[in-house]
FISENU-727536 format. One record per residue: residue in one letter; z, x, y of N, C-alpha, C in turn. Coordinates in steps of 0.1 Angstrom, whole numbers. Layout:
// residues N
<site><code>A</code><n_Z>Z</n_Z><n_X>X</n_X><n_Y>Y</n_Y><ca_Z>Z</ca_Z><ca_X>X</ca_X><ca_Y>Y</ca_Y><c_Z>Z</c_Z><c_X>X</c_X><c_Y>Y</c_Y></site>
...
END
This chain:
// residues 118
<site><code>M</code><n_Z>120</n_Z><n_X>92</n_X><n_Y>1</n_Y><ca_Z>118</ca_Z><ca_X>79</ca_X><ca_Y>-1</ca_Y><c_Z>117</c_Z><c_X>72</c_X><c_Y>13</c_Y></site>
<site><code>R</code><n_Z>106</n_Z><n_X>65</n_X><n_Y>18</n_Y><ca_Z>106</ca_Z><ca_X>59</ca_X><ca_Y>31</ca_Y><c_Z>107</c_Z><c_X>45</c_X><c_Y>28</c_Y></site>
<site><code>I</code><n_Z>116</n_Z><n_X>39</n_X><n_Y>36</n_Y><ca_Z>120</ca_Z><ca_X>24</ca_X><ca_Y>35</ca_Y><c_Z>120</c_Z><c_X>18</c_X><c_Y>48</c_Y></site>
<site><code>L</code><n_Z>111</n_Z><n_X>7</n_X><n_Y>49</n_Y><ca_Z>110</ca_Z><ca_X>-1</ca_X><ca_Y>62</ca_Y><c_Z>115</c_Z><c_X>-15</c_X><c_Y>58</c_Y></site>
<site><code>E</code><n_Z>127</n_Z><n_X>-18</n_X><n_Y>64</n_Y><ca_Z>133</ca_Z><ca_X>-31</ca_X><ca_Y>61</ca_Y><c_Z>130</c_Z><c_X>-41</c_X><c_Y>72</c_Y></site>
<site><code>N</code><n_Z>132</n_Z><n_X>-54</n_X><n_Y>67</n_Y><ca_Z>130</ca_Z><ca_X>-65</ca_X><ca_Y>77</ca_Y><c_Z>117</c_Z><c_X>-66</c_X><c_Y>85</c_Y></site>
<site><code>I</code><n_Z>106</n_Z><n_X>-63</n_X><n_Y>78</n_Y><ca_Z>94</ca_Z><ca_X>-63</ca_X><ca_Y>85</ca_Y><c_Z>86</c_Z><c_X>-75</c_X><c_Y>87</c_Y></site>
<site><code>I</code><n_Z>89</n_Z><n_X>-84</n_X><n_Y>78</n_Y><ca_Z>82</ca_Z><ca_X>-98</ca_X><ca_Y>78</ca_Y><c_Z>93</c_Z><c_X>-107</c_X><c_Y>73</c_Y></site>
<site><code>S</code><n_Z>92</n_Z><n_X>-120</n_X><n_Y>80</n_Y><ca_Z>101</ca_Z><ca_X>-130</ca_X><ca_Y>77</ca_Y><c_Z>93</c_Z><c_X>-143</c_X><c_Y>78</c_Y></site>
<site><code>D</code><n_Z>93</n_Z><n_X>-152</n_X><n_Y>68</n_Y><ca_Z>86</ca_Z><ca_X>-164</ca_X><ca_Y>68</ca_Y><c_Z>93</c_Z><c_X>-175</c_X><c_Y>59</c_Y></site>
<site><code>R</code><n_Z>96</n_Z><n_X>-186</n_X><n_Y>65</n_Y><ca_Z>103</ca_Z><ca_X>-197</ca_X><ca_Y>59</ca_Y><c_Z>114</c_Z><c_X>-192</c_X><c_Y>50</c_Y></site>
<site><code>G</code><n_Z>122</n_Z><n_X>-183</n_X><n_Y>55</n_Y><ca_Z>134</ca_Z><ca_X>-178</ca_X><ca_Y>48</ca_Y><c_Z>132</c_Z><c_X>-166</c_X><c_Y>39</c_Y></site>
<site><code>S</code><n_Z>119</n_Z><n_X>-165</n_X><n_Y>35</n_Y><ca_Z>117</ca_Z><ca_X>-151</ca_X><ca_Y>27</ca_Y><c_Z>117</c_Z><c_X>-141</c_X><c_Y>36</c_Y></site>
<site><code>K</code><n_Z>121</n_Z><n_X>-129</n_X><n_Y>32</n_Y><ca_Z>122</ca_Z><ca_X>-116</ca_X><ca_Y>40</ca_Y><c_Z>116</c_Z><c_X>-106</c_X><c_Y>30</c_Y></site>
<site><code>Y</code><n_Z>109</n_Z><n_X>-96</n_X><n_Y>38</n_Y><ca_Z>101</ca_Z><ca_X>-86</ca_X><ca_Y>31</ca_Y><c_Z>106</c_Z><c_X>-72</c_X><c_Y>36</c_Y></site>
<site><code>A</code><n_Z>104</n_Z><n_X>-61</n_X><n_Y>28</n_Y><ca_Z>106</ca_Z><ca_X>-48</ca_X><ca_Y>31</ca_Y><c_Z>95</c_Z><c_X>-40</c_X><c_Y>23</c_Y></site>
<site><code>V</code><n_Z>92</n_Z><n_X>-29</n_X><n_Y>28</n_Y><ca_Z>82</ca_Z><ca_X>-20</ca_X><ca_Y>20</ca_Y><c_Z>88</c_Z><c_X>-7</c_X><c_Y>20</c_Y></site>
<site><code>S</code><n_Z>84</n_Z><n_X>0</n_X><n_Y>9</n_Y><ca_Z>90</ca_Z><ca_X>13</ca_X><ca_Y>8</ca_Y><c_Z>80</c_Z><c_X>22</c_X><c_Y>-1</c_Y></site>
<site><code>G</code><n_Z>81</n_Z><n_X>35</n_X><n_Y>-1</n_Y><ca_Z>71</ca_Z><ca_X>43</ca_X><ca_Y>-9</ca_Y><c_Z>75</c_Z><c_X>58</c_X><c_Y>-10</c_Y></site>
<site><code>G</code><n_Z>68</n_Z><n_X>66</n_X><n_Y>-16</n_Y><ca_Z>70</ca_Z><ca_X>79</ca_X><ca_Y>-16</ca_Y><c_Z>60</c_Z><c_X>85</c_X><c_Y>-27</c_Y></site>
<site><code>A</code><n_Z>62</n_Z><n_X>99</n_X><n_Y>-28</n_Y><ca_Z>53</ca_Z><ca_X>108</ca_X><ca_Y>-37</ca_Y><c_Z>57</c_Z><c_X>103</c_X><c_Y>-51</c_Y></site>
<site><code>C</code><n_Z>46</n_Z><n_X>101</n_X><n_Y>-59</n_Y><ca_Z>48</ca_Z><ca_X>97</ca_X><ca_Y>-72</ca_Y><c_Z>34</c_Z><c_X>99</c_X><c_Y>-81</c_Y></site>
<site><code>A</code><n_Z>36</n_Z><n_X>105</n_X><n_Y>-93</n_Y><ca_Z>25</ca_Z><ca_X>110</ca_X><ca_Y>-99</ca_Y><c_Z>23</c_Z><c_X>103</c_X><c_Y>-113</c_Y></site>
<site><code>S</code><n_Z>33</n_Z><n_X>95</n_X><n_Y>-117</n_Y><ca_Z>30</ca_Z><ca_X>89</ca_X><ca_Y>-131</ca_Y><c_Z>39</c_Z><c_X>77</c_X><c_Y>-133</c_Y></site>
<site><code>E</code><n_Z>37</n_Z><n_X>70</n_X><n_Y>-143</n_Y><ca_Z>45</ca_Z><ca_X>59</ca_X><ca_Y>-146</ca_Y><c_Z>60</c_Z><c_X>61</c_X><c_Y>-147</c_Y></site>
<site><code>E</code><n_Z>64</n_Z><n_X>72</n_X><n_Y>-153</n_Y><ca_Z>77</ca_Z><ca_X>77</ca_X><ca_Y>-154</ca_Y><c_Z>83</c_Z><c_X>79</c_X><c_Y>-140</c_Y></site>
<site><code>D</code><n_Z>75</n_Z><n_X>85</n_X><n_Y>-130</n_Y><ca_Z>80</ca_Z><ca_X>87</ca_X><ca_Y>-117</ca_Y><c_Z>83</c_Z><c_X>73</c_X><c_Y>-111</c_Y></site>
<site><code>A</code><n_Z>73</n_Z><n_X>65</n_X><n_Y>-113</n_Y><ca_Z>74</ca_Z><ca_X>50</ca_X><ca_Y>-107</ca_Y><c_Z>86</c_Z><c_X>45</c_X><c_Y>-111</c_Y></site>
<site><code>K</code><n_Z>90</n_Z><n_X>44</n_X><n_Y>-124</n_Y><ca_Z>101</ca_Z><ca_X>38</ca_X><ca_Y>-130</ca_Y><c_Z>114</c_Z><c_X>45</c_X><c_Y>-123</c_Y></site>
<site><code>A</code><n_Z>113</n_Z><n_X>58</n_X><n_Y>-122</n_Y><ca_Z>125</ca_Z><ca_X>65</ca_X><ca_Y>-115</ca_Y><c_Z>126</c_Z><c_X>61</c_X><c_Y>-101</c_Y></site>
<site><code>F</code><n_Z>115</n_Z><n_X>59</n_X><n_Y>-94</n_Y><ca_Z>116</ca_Z><ca_X>55</ca_X><ca_Y>-80</ca_Y><c_Z>121</c_Z><c_X>42</c_X><c_Y>-77</c_Y></site>
<site><code>I</code><n_Z>117</n_Z><n_X>31</n_X><n_Y>-87</n_Y><ca_Z>122</ca_Z><ca_X>17</ca_X><ca_Y>-87</ca_Y><c_Z>138</c_Z><c_X>18</c_X><c_Y>-89</c_Y></site>
<site><code>K</code><n_Z>140</n_Z><n_X>27</n_X><n_Y>-100</n_Y><ca_Z>155</ca_Z><ca_X>27</ca_X><ca_Y>-103</ca_Y><c_Z>164</c_Z><c_X>32</c_X><c_Y>-91</c_Y></site>
<site><code>E</code><n_Z>158</n_Z><n_X>43</n_X><n_Y>-84</n_Y><ca_Z>165</ca_Z><ca_X>47</ca_X><ca_Y>-73</ca_Y><c_Z>166</c_Z><c_X>38</c_X><c_Y>-61</c_Y></site>
<site><code>L</code><n_Z>154</n_Z><n_X>31</n_X><n_Y>-59</n_Y><ca_Z>155</ca_Z><ca_X>20</ca_X><ca_Y>-49</ca_Y><c_Z>165</c_Z><c_X>9</c_X><c_Y>-52</c_Y></site>
<site><code>C</code><n_Z>167</n_Z><n_X>5</n_X><n_Y>-65</n_Y><ca_Z>175</ca_Z><ca_X>-5</ca_X><ca_Y>-68</ca_Y><c_Z>191</c_Z><c_X>-1</c_X><c_Y>-69</c_Y></site>
<site><code>R</code><n_Z>193</n_Z><n_X>12</n_X><n_Y>-66</n_Y><ca_Z>206</ca_Z><ca_X>17</ca_X><ca_Y>-65</ca_Y><c_Z>213</c_Z><c_X>11</c_X><c_Y>-52</c_Y></site>
<site><code>K</code><n_Z>203</n_Z><n_X>7</n_X><n_Y>-43</n_Y><ca_Z>208</ca_Z><ca_X>0</ca_X><ca_Y>-31</ca_Y><c_Z>209</c_Z><c_X>-14</c_X><c_Y>-35</c_Y></site>
<site><code>K</code><n_Z>221</n_Z><n_X>-20</n_X><n_Y>-34</n_Y><ca_Z>225</ca_Z><ca_X>-33</ca_X><ca_Y>-39</ca_Y><c_Z>215</c_Z><c_X>-44</c_X><c_Y>-34</c_Y></site>
<site><code>K</code><n_Z>212</n_Z><n_X>-42</n_X><n_Y>-21</n_Y><ca_Z>203</ca_Z><ca_X>-52</ca_X><ca_Y>-15</ca_Y><c_Z>189</c_Z><c_X>-53</c_X><c_Y>-23</c_Y></site>
<site><code>F</code><n_Z>184</n_Z><n_X>-41</n_X><n_Y>-27</n_Y><ca_Z>171</ca_Z><ca_X>-41</ca_X><ca_Y>-34</ca_Y><c_Z>172</c_Z><c_X>-45</c_X><c_Y>-48</c_Y></site>
<site><code>A</code><n_Z>183</n_Z><n_X>-42</n_X><n_Y>-54</n_Y><ca_Z>186</ca_Z><ca_X>-47</ca_X><ca_Y>-69</ca_Y><c_Z>187</c_Z><c_X>-62</c_X><c_Y>-70</c_Y></site>
<site><code>K</code><n_Z>191</n_Z><n_X>-69</n_X><n_Y>-58</n_Y><ca_Z>192</ca_Z><ca_X>-83</ca_X><ca_Y>-59</ca_Y><c_Z>180</c_Z><c_X>-90</c_X><c_Y>-52</c_Y></site>
<site><code>A</code><n_Z>169</n_Z><n_X>-83</n_X><n_Y>-49</n_Y><ca_Z>157</ca_Z><ca_X>-89</ca_X><ca_Y>-44</ca_Y><c_Z>149</c_Z><c_X>-97</c_X><c_Y>-55</c_Y></site>
<site><code>T</code><n_Z>142</n_Z><n_X>-107</n_X><n_Y>-51</n_Y><ca_Z>135</ca_Z><ca_X>-115</ca_X><ca_Y>-61</ca_Y><c_Z>124</c_Z><c_X>-108</c_X><c_Y>-67</c_Y></site>
<site><code>H</code><n_Z>117</n_Z><n_X>-99</n_X><n_Y>-59</n_Y><ca_Z>105</ca_Z><ca_X>-91</ca_X><ca_Y>-64</ca_Y><c_Z>106</c_Z><c_X>-78</c_X><c_Y>-58</c_Y></site>
<site><code>N</code><n_Z>103</n_Z><n_X>-68</n_X><n_Y>-67</n_Y><ca_Z>100</ca_Z><ca_X>-54</ca_X><ca_Y>-63</ca_Y><c_Z>86</c_Z><c_X>-51</c_X><c_Y>-68</c_Y></site>
<site><code>T</code><n_Z>76</n_Z><n_X>-54</n_X><n_Y>-61</n_Y><ca_Z>61</ca_Z><ca_X>-54</ca_X><ca_Y>-66</ca_Y><c_Z>57</c_Z><c_X>-40</c_X><c_Y>-61</c_Y></site>
<site><code>W</code><n_Z>49</n_Z><n_X>-33</n_X><n_Y>-71</n_Y><ca_Z>44</ca_Z><ca_X>-20</ca_X><ca_Y>-67</ca_Y><c_Z>31</c_Z><c_X>-16</c_X><c_Y>-73</c_Y></site>
<site><code>A</code><n_Z>26</n_Z><n_X>-6</n_X><n_Y>-67</n_Y><ca_Z>12</ca_Z><ca_X>-1</ca_X><ca_Y>-73</ca_Y><c_Z>12</c_Z><c_X>14</c_X><c_Y>-70</c_Y></site>
<site><code>L</code><n_Z>4</n_Z><n_X>21</n_X><n_Y>-77</n_Y><ca_Z>2</ca_Z><ca_X>36</ca_X><ca_Y>-76</ca_Y><c_Z>-10</c_Z><c_X>40</c_X><c_Y>-82</c_Y></site>
<site><code>M</code><n_Z>-19</n_Z><n_X>48</n_X><n_Y>-75</n_Y><ca_Z>-31</ca_Z><ca_X>55</ca_X><ca_Y>-80</ca_Y><c_Z>-27</c_Z><c_X>69</c_X><c_Y>-84</c_Y></site>
<site><code>T</code><n_Z>-31</n_Z><n_X>71</n_X><n_Y>-97</n_Y><ca_Z>-30</ca_Z><ca_X>84</ca_X><ca_Y>-102</ca_Y><c_Z>-43</c_Z><c_X>90</c_X><c_Y>-107</c_Y></site>
<site><code>D</code><n_Z>-44</n_Z><n_X>103</n_X><n_Y>-110</n_Y><ca_Z>-57</ca_Z><ca_X>107</ca_X><ca_Y>-116</ca_Y><c_Z>-59</c_Z><c_X>101</c_X><c_Y>-130</c_Y></site>
<site><code>D</code><n_Z>-49</n_Z><n_X>98</n_X><n_Y>-137</n_Y><ca_Z>-51</ca_Z><ca_X>91</ca_X><ca_Y>-150</ca_Y><c_Z>-55</c_Z><c_X>78</c_X><c_Y>-150</c_Y></site>
<site><code>A</code><n_Z>-49</n_Z><n_X>70</n_X><n_Y>-141</n_Y><ca_Z>-52</ca_Z><ca_X>55</ca_X><ca_Y>-141</ca_Y><c_Z>-44</c_Z><c_X>48</c_X><c_Y>-130</c_Y></site>
<site><code>P</code><n_Z>-50</n_Z><n_X>37</n_X><n_Y>-126</n_Y><ca_Z>-42</ca_Z><ca_X>29</ca_X><ca_Y>-115</ca_Y><c_Z>-31</c_Z><c_X>22</c_X><c_Y>-123</c_Y></site>
<site><code>L</code><n_Z>-18</n_Z><n_X>21</n_X><n_Y>-117</n_Y><ca_Z>-8</ca_Z><ca_X>15</ca_X><ca_Y>-123</ca_Y><c_Z>-3</c_Z><c_X>5</c_X><c_Y>-113</c_Y></site>
<site><code>K</code><n_Z>4</n_Z><n_X>-7</n_X><n_Y>-119</n_Y><ca_Z>9</ca_Z><ca_X>-18</ca_X><ca_Y>-110</ca_Y><c_Z>19</c_Z><c_X>-25</c_X><c_Y>-118</c_Y></site>
<site><code>N</code><n_Z>28</n_Z><n_X>-32</n_X><n_Y>-111</n_Y><ca_Z>38</ca_Z><ca_X>-41</ca_X><ca_Y>-117</ca_Y><c_Z>40</c_Z><c_X>-53</c_X><c_Y>-106</c_Y></site>
<site><code>D</code><n_Z>38</n_Z><n_X>-65</n_X><n_Y>-111</n_Y><ca_Z>40</ca_Z><ca_X>-76</ca_X><ca_Y>-101</ca_Y><c_Z>53</c_Z><c_X>-81</c_X><c_Y>-101</c_Y></site>
<site><code>D</code><n_Z>63</n_Z><n_X>-77</n_X><n_Y>-110</n_Y><ca_Z>77</ca_Z><ca_X>-81</ca_X><ca_Y>-110</ca_Y><c_Z>77</c_Z><c_X>-96</c_X><c_Y>-107</c_Y></site>
<site><code>G</code><n_Z>70</n_Z><n_X>-105</n_X><n_Y>-111</n_Y><ca_Z>71</ca_Z><ca_X>-119</ca_X><ca_Y>-111</ca_Y><c_Z>64</c_Z><c_X>-124</c_X><c_Y>-99</c_Y></site>
<site><code>E</code><n_Z>57</n_Z><n_X>-116</n_X><n_Y>-92</n_Y><ca_Z>50</ca_Z><ca_X>-121</ca_X><ca_Y>-80</ca_Y><c_Z>35</c_Z><c_X>-119</c_X><c_Y>-83</c_Y></site>
<site><code>A</code><n_Z>30</n_Z><n_X>-129</n_X><n_Y>-92</n_Y><ca_Z>17</ca_Z><ca_X>-127</ca_X><ca_Y>-99</ca_Y><c_Z>6</c_Z><c_X>-124</c_X><c_Y>-89</c_Y></site>
<site><code>G</code><n_Z>-1</n_Z><n_X>-113</n_X><n_Y>-92</n_Y><ca_Z>-12</ca_Z><ca_X>-109</ca_X><ca_Y>-84</ca_Y><c_Z>-9</c_Z><c_X>-100</c_X><c_Y>-72</c_Y></site>
<site><code>A</code><n_Z>4</n_Z><n_X>-99</n_X><n_Y>-69</n_Y><ca_Z>7</ca_Z><ca_X>-90</ca_X><ca_Y>-58</ca_Y><c_Z>4</c_Z><c_X>-75</c_X><c_Y>-60</c_Y></site>
<site><code>G</code><n_Z>7</n_Z><n_X>-70</n_X><n_Y>-73</n_Y><ca_Z>5</ca_Z><ca_X>-56</ca_X><ca_Y>-76</ca_Y><c_Z>-10</c_Z><c_X>-52</c_X><c_Y>-73</c_Y></site>
<site><code>N</code><n_Z>-19</n_Z><n_X>-61</n_X><n_Y>-77</n_Y><ca_Z>-33</ca_Z><ca_X>-60</ca_X><ca_Y>-75</ca_Y><c_Z>-37</c_Z><c_X>-59</c_X><c_Y>-60</c_Y></site>
<site><code>V</code><n_Z>-30</n_Z><n_X>-65</n_X><n_Y>-52</n_Y><ca_Z>-33</ca_Z><ca_X>-66</ca_X><ca_Y>-38</ca_Y><c_Z>-29</c_Z><c_X>-51</c_X><c_Y>-32</c_Y></site>
<site><code>I</code><n_Z>-17</n_Z><n_X>-46</n_X><n_Y>-37</n_Y><ca_Z>-12</ca_Z><ca_X>-33</ca_X><ca_Y>-32</ca_Y><c_Z>-22</c_Z><c_X>-23</c_X><c_Y>-38</c_Y></site>
<site><code>L</code><n_Z>-27</n_Z><n_X>-24</n_X><n_Y>-51</n_Y><ca_Z>-35</ca_Z><ca_X>-14</ca_X><ca_Y>-56</ca_Y><c_Z>-50</c_Z><c_X>-14</c_X><c_Y>-48</c_Y></site>
<site><code>R</code><n_Z>-55</n_Z><n_X>-26</n_X><n_Y>-46</n_Y><ca_Z>-68</ca_Z><ca_X>-24</ca_X><ca_Y>-38</ca_Y><c_Z>-66</c_Z><c_X>-18</c_X><c_Y>-24</c_Y></site>
<site><code>M</code><n_Z>-55</n_Z><n_X>-20</n_X><n_Y>-18</n_Y><ca_Z>-54</ca_Z><ca_X>-14</ca_X><ca_Y>-5</ca_Y><c_Z>-51</c_Z><c_X>2</c_X><c_Y>-7</c_Y></site>
<site><code>L</code><n_Z>-45</n_Z><n_X>6</n_X><n_Y>-17</n_Y><ca_Z>-44</ca_Z><ca_X>20</ca_X><ca_Y>-19</ca_Y><c_Z>-57</c_Z><c_X>27</c_X><c_Y>-22</c_Y></site>
<site><code>E</code><n_Z>-66</n_Z><n_X>19</n_X><n_Y>-30</n_Y><ca_Z>-79</ca_Z><ca_X>24</ca_X><ca_Y>-33</ca_Y><c_Z>-87</c_Z><c_X>26</c_X><c_Y>-20</c_Y></site>
<site><code>R</code><n_Z>-86</n_Z><n_X>15</n_X><n_Y>-11</n_Y><ca_Z>-94</ca_Z><ca_X>15</ca_X><ca_Y>1</ca_Y><c_Z>-90</c_Z><c_X>27</c_X><c_Y>10</c_Y></site>
<site><code>E</code><n_Z>-77</n_Z><n_X>30</n_X><n_Y>10</n_Y><ca_Z>-71</ca_Z><ca_X>41</ca_X><ca_Y>18</ca_Y><c_Z>-74</c_Z><c_X>55</c_X><c_Y>12</c_Y></site>
<site><code>G</code><n_Z>-76</n_Z><n_X>54</n_X><n_Y>-1</n_Y><ca_Z>-77</ca_Z><ca_X>68</ca_X><ca_Y>-9</ca_Y><c_Z>-64</c_Z><c_X>74</c_X><c_Y>-11</c_Y></site>
<site><code>L</code><n_Z>-53</n_Z><n_X>67</n_X><n_Y>-11</n_Y><ca_Z>-39</ca_Z><ca_X>72</ca_X><ca_Y>-11</ca_Y><c_Z>-36</c_Z><c_X>74</c_X><c_Y>-27</c_Y></site>
<site><code>R</code><n_Z>-34</n_Z><n_X>85</n_X><n_Y>-31</n_Y><ca_Z>-33</ca_Z><ca_X>89</ca_X><ca_Y>-45</ca_Y><c_Z>-18</c_Z><c_X>95</c_X><c_Y>-47</c_Y></site>
<site><code>D</code><n_Z>-13</n_Z><n_X>93</n_X><n_Y>-58</n_Y><ca_Z>0</ca_Z><ca_X>99</ca_X><ca_Y>-62</ca_Y><c_Z>11</c_Z><c_X>95</c_X><c_Y>-51</c_Y></site>
<site><code>H</code><n_Z>10</n_Z><n_X>83</n_X><n_Y>-47</n_Y><ca_Z>20</ca_Z><ca_X>78</ca_X><ca_Y>-37</ca_Y><c_Z>22</c_Z><c_X>63</c_X><c_Y>-41</c_Y></site>
<site><code>I</code><n_Z>35</n_Z><n_X>59</n_X><n_Y>-45</n_Y><ca_Z>38</ca_Z><ca_X>46</ca_X><ca_Y>-48</ca_Y><c_Z>41</c_Z><c_X>38</c_X><c_Y>-35</c_Y></site>
<site><code>I</code><n_Z>37</n_Z><n_X>25</n_X><n_Y>-35</n_Y><ca_Z>41</ca_Z><ca_X>16</ca_X><ca_Y>-24</ca_Y><c_Z>48</c_Z><c_X>5</c_X><c_Y>-31</c_Y></site>
<site><code>V</code><n_Z>60</n_Z><n_X>1</n_X><n_Y>-26</n_Y><ca_Z>67</ca_Z><ca_X>-11</ca_X><ca_Y>-32</ca_Y><c_Z>69</c_Z><c_X>-21</c_X><c_Y>-21</c_Y></site>
<site><code>V</code><n_Z>65</n_Z><n_X>-34</n_X><n_Y>-24</n_Y><ca_Z>67</ca_Z><ca_X>-45</ca_X><ca_Y>-16</ca_Y><c_Z>79</c_Z><c_X>-53</c_X><c_Y>-21</c_Y></site>
<site><code>T</code><n_Z>90</n_Z><n_X>-54</n_X><n_Y>-13</n_Y><ca_Z>101</ca_Z><ca_X>-62</ca_X><ca_Y>-17</ca_Y><c_Z>102</c_Z><c_X>-75</c_X><c_Y>-11</c_Y></site>
<site><code>R</code><n_Z>105</n_Z><n_X>-85</n_X><n_Y>-18</n_Y><ca_Z>107</ca_Z><ca_X>-98</ca_X><ca_Y>-13</ca_Y><c_Z>120</c_Z><c_X>-105</c_X><c_Y>-18</c_Y></site>
<site><code>W</code><n_Z>127</n_Z><n_X>-110</n_X><n_Y>-7</n_Y><ca_Z>138</ca_Z><ca_X>-119</ca_X><ca_Y>-10</ca_Y><c_Z>134</c_Z><c_X>-133</c_X><c_Y>-7</c_Y></site>
<site><code>F</code><n_Z>133</n_Z><n_X>-142</n_X><n_Y>-18</n_Y><ca_Z>129</ca_Z><ca_X>-155</ca_X><ca_Y>-17</ca_Y><c_Z>138</c_Z><c_X>-163</c_X><c_Y>-9</c_Y></site>
<site><code>G</code><n_Z>132</n_Z><n_X>-171</n_X><n_Y>0</n_Y><ca_Z>140</ca_Z><ca_X>-179</ca_X><ca_Y>10</ca_Y><c_Z>141</c_Z><c_X>-193</c_X><c_Y>7</c_Y></site>
<site><code>G</code><n_Z>138</n_Z><n_X>-197</n_X><n_Y>-5</n_Y><ca_Z>138</ca_Z><ca_X>-210</ca_X><ca_Y>-9</ca_Y><c_Z>127</c_Z><c_X>-221</c_X><c_Y>-7</c_Y></site>
<site><code>K</code><n_Z>117</n_Z><n_X>-216</n_X><n_Y>1</n_Y><ca_Z>104</ca_Z><ca_X>-223</ca_X><ca_Y>3</ca_Y><c_Z>93</c_Z><c_X>-215</c_X><c_Y>-3</c_Y></site>
<site><code>H</code><n_Z>84</n_Z><n_X>-222</n_X><n_Y>-11</n_Y><ca_Z>72</ca_Z><ca_X>-215</ca_X><ca_Y>-16</ca_Y><c_Z>62</c_Z><c_X>-213</c_X><c_Y>-5</c_Y></site>
<site><code>L</code><n_Z>56</n_Z><n_X>-200</n_X><n_Y>-6</n_Y><ca_Z>48</ca_Z><ca_X>-196</ca_X><ca_Y>6</ca_Y><c_Z>33</c_Z><c_X>-199</c_X><c_Y>2</c_Y></site>
<site><code>G</code><n_Z>30</n_Z><n_X>-201</n_X><n_Y>-10</n_Y><ca_Z>16</ca_Z><ca_X>-202</ca_X><ca_Y>-14</ca_Y><c_Z>8</c_Z><c_X>-190</c_X><c_Y>-12</c_Y></site>
<site><code>G</code><n_Z>-4</n_Z><n_X>-191</n_X><n_Y>-8</n_Y><ca_Z>-13</ca_Z><ca_X>-180</ca_X><ca_Y>-6</ca_Y><c_Z>-8</c_Z><c_X>-170</c_X><c_Y>6</c_Y></site>
<site><code>D</code><n_Z>1</n_Z><n_X>-176</n_X><n_Y>15</n_Y><ca_Z>6</ca_Z><ca_X>-167</ca_X><ca_Y>25</ca_Y><c_Z>13</c_Z><c_X>-155</c_X><c_Y>20</c_Y></site>
<site><code>R</code><n_Z>20</n_Z><n_X>-155</n_X><n_Y>8</n_Y><ca_Z>26</ca_Z><ca_X>-144</ca_X><ca_Y>3</ca_Y><c_Z>16</c_Z><c_X>-132</c_X><c_Y>1</c_Y></site>
<site><code>F</code><n_Z>4</n_Z><n_X>-135</n_X><n_Y>-2</n_Y><ca_Z>-6</ca_Z><ca_X>-124</ca_X><ca_Y>-3</ca_Y><c_Z>-8</c_Z><c_X>-117</c_X><c_Y>10</c_Y></site>
<site><code>R</code><n_Z>-9</n_Z><n_X>-125</n_X><n_Y>20</n_Y><ca_Z>-10</ca_Z><ca_X>-120</ca_X><ca_Y>34</ca_Y><c_Z>0</c_Z><c_X>-111</c_X><c_Y>38</c_Y></site>
<site><code>H</code><n_Z>13</n_Z><n_X>-116</n_X><n_Y>34</n_Y><ca_Z>26</ca_Z><ca_X>-108</ca_X><ca_Y>37</ca_Y><c_Z>25</c_Z><c_X>-95</c_X><c_Y>29</c_Y></site>
<site><code>V</code><n_Z>21</n_Z><n_X>-95</n_X><n_Y>18</n_Y><ca_Z>20</ca_Z><ca_X>-83</ca_X><ca_Y>10</ca_Y><c_Z>11</c_Z><c_X>-73</c_X><c_Y>16</c_Y></site>
<site><code>Q</code><n_Z>-1</n_Z><n_X>-78</n_X><n_Y>20</n_Y><ca_Z>-11</ca_Z><ca_X>-70</ca_X><ca_Y>26</ca_Y><c_Z>-6</c_Z><c_X>-63</c_X><c_Y>39</c_Y></site>
<site><code>E</code><n_Z>0</n_Z><n_X>-73</n_X><n_Y>48</n_Y><ca_Z>6</ca_Z><ca_X>-68</ca_X><ca_Y>60</ca_Y><c_Z>18</c_Z><c_X>-58</c_X><c_Y>58</c_Y></site>
<site><code>A</code><n_Z>25</n_Z><n_X>-59</n_X><n_Y>48</n_Y><ca_Z>37</ca_Z><ca_X>-50</ca_X><ca_Y>46</ca_Y><c_Z>30</c_Z><c_X>-36</c_X><c_Y>41</c_Y></site>
<site><code>V</code><n_Z>20</n_Z><n_X>-36</n_X><n_Y>34</n_Y><ca_Z>12</ca_Z><ca_X>-23</ca_X><ca_Y>29</ca_Y><c_Z>7</c_Z><c_X>-17</c_X><c_Y>43</c_Y></site>
<site><code>R</code><n_Z>0</n_Z><n_X>-26</n_X><n_Y>51</n_Y><ca_Z>-6</ca_Z><ca_X>-21</ca_X><ca_Y>63</ca_Y><c_Z>5</c_Z><c_X>-13</c_X><c_Y>72</c_Y></site>
<site><code>I</code><n_Z>16</n_Z><n_X>-21</n_X><n_Y>74</n_Y><ca_Z>27</ca_Z><ca_X>-14</ca_X><ca_Y>82</ca_Y><c_Z>32</c_Z><c_X>-2</c_X><c_Y>75</c_Y></site>
<site><code>Y</code><n_Z>33</n_Z><n_X>-1</n_X><n_Y>62</n_Y><ca_Z>37</ca_Z><ca_X>12</ca_X><ca_Y>55</ca_Y><c_Z>28</c_Z><c_X>23</c_X><c_Y>58</c_Y></site>
<site><code>I</code><n_Z>14</n_Z><n_X>20</n_X><n_Y>56</n_Y><ca_Z>3</ca_Z><ca_X>30</ca_X><ca_Y>57</ca_Y><c_Z>4</c_Z><c_X>36</c_X><c_Y>72</c_Y></site>
<site><code>S</code><n_Z>4</n_Z><n_X>26</n_X><n_Y>81</n_Y><ca_Z>4</ca_Z><ca_X>30</ca_X><ca_Y>95</ca_Y><c_Z>15</c_Z><c_X>39</c_X><c_Y>99</c_Y></site>
<site><code>D</code><n_Z>28</n_Z><n_X>36</n_X><n_Y>93</n_Y><ca_Z>40</ca_Z><ca_X>44</ca_X><ca_Y>96</ca_Y><c_Z>38</c_Z><c_X>58</c_X><c_Y>89</c_Y></site>
<site><code>L</code><n_Z>32</n_Z><n_X>58</n_X><n_Y>78</n_Y><ca_Z>30</ca_Z><ca_X>71</ca_X><ca_Y>70</ca_Y><c_Z>21</c_Z><c_X>80</c_X><c_Y>78</c_Y></site>
<site><code>R</code><n_Z>11</n_Z><n_X>73</n_X><n_Y>82</n_Y><ca_Z>0</ca_Z><ca_X>82</ca_X><ca_Y>90</ca_Y><c_Z>5</c_Z><c_X>87</c_X><c_Y>103</c_Y></site>
<site><code>A</code><n_Z>14</n_Z><n_X>79</n_X><n_Y>109</n_Y><ca_Z>20</ca_Z><ca_X>83</ca_X><ca_Y>123</ca_Y><c_Z>30</c_Z><c_X>94</c_X><c_Y>122</c_Y></site>
<site><code>S</code><n_Z>35</n_Z><n_X>96</n_X><n_Y>110</n_Y><ca_Z>45</ca_Z><ca_X>107</ca_X><ca_Y>108</ca_Y><c_Z>40</c_Z><c_X>120</c_X><c_Y>106</c_Y></site>
END
């Protein structure tokens, strides 16, 4: 499990991104459960994720409507299969409007760049 914390901050909201090998919806649920063992992530406002498998694309917005689709489109563009990416947001008290999608995209870009560099 790769976790990159405190990567984006905007109007009090803070973002982290994490990911790892994952081949099914059951694996994804186990990944999220493991991530949320860290109290900080369990208390997050949103743990949005997406995953491309051979069977089907999977996503979960976790209350951040549309964010799972953003992650999924980026996974498709990169051709990254059987690898979950989770964008975590701690709400800072001010609504970000459309900027929240830019931040999700940037978080995924940061993660993929870090993954490719290792």
